[in-house]
C-alpha positions as CSV (number, residue, x, y, z in Angstrom):
1,M,-132.3,56.3,-6.9
2,N,-135.5,55.3,-5.2
3,R,-135.0,52.8,-2.4
4,T,-138.3,51.7,-1.1
5,N,-137.9,48.1,0.0
6,D,-134.7,48.2,1.9
7,L,-135.8,48.3,5.5
8,I,-134.6,44.7,6.2
9,L,-131.3,45.3,4.4
10,R,-130.6,48.5,6.3
11,T,-131.6,47.0,9.6
12,T,-129.5,43.8,9.2
13,T,-126.6,45.8,7.7
14,S,-126.1,47.6,11.0
15,V,-125.7,44.3,12.9
16,I,-123.7,42.5,10.2
17,T,-121.3,45.4,9.7
18,F,-120.7,45.6,13.5
19,I,-119.9,41.8,13.5
20,L,-117.7,42.0,10.4
21,L,-115.7,44.9,11.8
22,G,-115.3,43.2,15.2
23,F,-114.1,40.0,13.6
24,S,-111.8,42.0,11.3
25,I,-110.2,43.6,14.3
26,Y,-109.9,40.2,16.1
27,L,-108.2,38.7,13.0
28,F,-105.9,41.7,12.7
29,I,-104.8,41.5,16.4
30,A,-104.5,37.7,16.5
31,G,-102.7,37.5,13.1
32,H,-99.1,37.5,14.3
33,N,-99.6,34.5,16.5
34,A,-102.4,32.6,14.7
35,P,-103.9,32.5,11.2
36,G,-105.2,35.9,10.2
37,G,-103.5,39.2,10.1
38,G,-103.6,42.3,8.0
39,F,-104.7,40.7,4.7
40,I,-107.8,38.9,5.8
41,G,-108.7,41.7,8.3
42,G,-108.5,44.2,5.5
43,L,-110.7,42.1,3.3
44,L,-113.3,41.9,6.0
45,T,-113.2,45.6,6.6
46,A,-113.6,46.2,2.9
47,A,-116.6,43.8,2.9
48,A,-118.2,45.7,5.7
49,I,-117.8,49.0,3.9
50,L,-119.1,47.4,0.7
51,L,-122.2,46.2,2.6
52,L,-122.8,49.7,3.9
53,N,-122.5,51.1,0.3
54,M,-125.0,48.5,-0.9
55,A,-127.5,49.3,1.9
56,Y,-127.2,53.1,2.2
57,G,-125.7,54.2,-1.0
58,M,-122.3,55.6,-1.8
59,E,-123.1,59.3,-1.0
60,A,-124.3,58.4,2.5
61,V,-121.3,56.2,3.2
62,K,-118.9,59.0,2.0
63,K,-120.5,61.3,4.5
64,M,-120.2,58.6,7.3
65,L,-116.6,57.6,6.4
66,P,-114.8,60.6,4.7
67,I,-111.8,58.5,3.8
68,N,-109.7,58.8,0.6
69,Y,-108.9,55.1,0.0
70,T,-106.3,55.9,-2.7
71,T,-104.2,57.6,-0.1
72,M,-104.5,54.6,2.2
73,I,-102.5,52.5,-0.3
74,P,-99.2,54.4,-0.2
75,I,-99.6,55.0,3.6
76,G,-100.0,51.2,4.1
77,L,-97.1,50.4,1.8
78,A,-94.9,52.9,3.7
79,V,-95.8,51.4,7.0
80,A,-95.1,47.9,5.8
81,L,-91.8,48.8,4.1
82,G,-90.8,51.0,7.1
83,T,-91.3,48.0,9.4
84,G,-89.1,45.9,7.2
85,A,-86.4,48.5,6.7
86,G,-86.5,49.3,10.4
87,S,-84.9,46.0,11.1
88,F,-81.7,47.3,9.4
89,L,-81.3,49.8,12.2
90,F,-80.8,46.9,14.6
91,G,-78.5,45.0,12.3
92,V,-80.8,42.1,11.7
93,P,-82.1,40.8,8.3
94,F,-85.0,42.5,6.5
95,L,-88.5,41.9,8.0
96,S,-87.1,40.3,11.2
97,Q,-89.5,40.6,14.0
98,T,-89.3,40.8,17.7
99,F,-91.8,41.0,20.6
100,G,-92.0,42.1,24.1
101,Y,-94.4,42.0,27.1
102,F,-95.7,45.4,28.3
103,H,-97.9,46.2,31.3
104,F,-100.9,48.4,30.5
105,P,-103.2,49.7,33.3
106,I,-106.5,48.2,32.2
107,F,-105.3,45.2,30.1
108,G,-102.4,44.1,32.3
109,E,-99.5,42.2,30.7
110,V,-99.8,42.4,26.9
111,E,-97.5,41.0,24.2
112,L,-96.7,43.4,21.5
113,A,-94.9,42.3,18.3
114,T,-93.3,44.2,15.5
115,A,-95.2,41.9,13.1
116,M,-98.3,43.7,14.1
117,L,-96.9,46.9,12.6
118,F,-96.3,45.1,9.3
119,D,-99.8,43.7,9.5
120,L,-101.1,47.3,9.9
121,G,-99.4,48.3,6.7
122,V,-100.9,45.3,4.9
123,Y,-104.3,46.0,6.4
124,L,-104.3,49.7,5.2
125,T,-103.0,48.6,1.8
126,V,-105.7,45.9,1.3
127,V,-108.5,48.2,2.5
128,G,-107.3,51.0,0.2
129,V,-106.9,48.7,-2.9
130,M,-110.1,46.8,-2.4
131,M,-112.2,50.0,-1.8
132,T,-110.6,51.8,-4.7
133,I,-111.4,48.9,-7.1
134,I,-115.0,48.5,-5.7
135,L,-115.8,52.2,-5.8
136,T,-114.2,52.6,-9.3
137,I,-116.4,49.9,-10.6
138,A,-119.5,51.2,-8.8
139,E,-119.0,54.7,-10.1
140,D,-118.7,53.5,-13.7
141,T,-121.9,54.8,-15.2
142,E,-121.1,54.0,-18.8
143,Q,-124.3,53.3,-20.7
């Protein structure tokens, strides 16, 4: 495919993708205490990767991000279900969550919650599903 007039798209894609990924990480981290979490973070990550695909082409993005998105789906589901089932080990109901405060050298006192592990599973699943759907549609060259 000949891409001649995409200088503006490629230039702005670098900035927009950085912003989308940063906001995606923020929503993922803030999601257990505020609106957001794994689902919307995963959607924003998929949108950033889609934008890269539109600007640079699928082959270039596959070289930059050699990720098999179909394997992300069961990994994300296993993390989410493992988080829920892990509550049984402590004799509490399914998907019960807890939190604690931990001291990290650079960040200081940080709250960590088990809900973030569940959000990680949702995040991986959403990115895997969305990118599998998008790439399947994009690779359909039926004429």
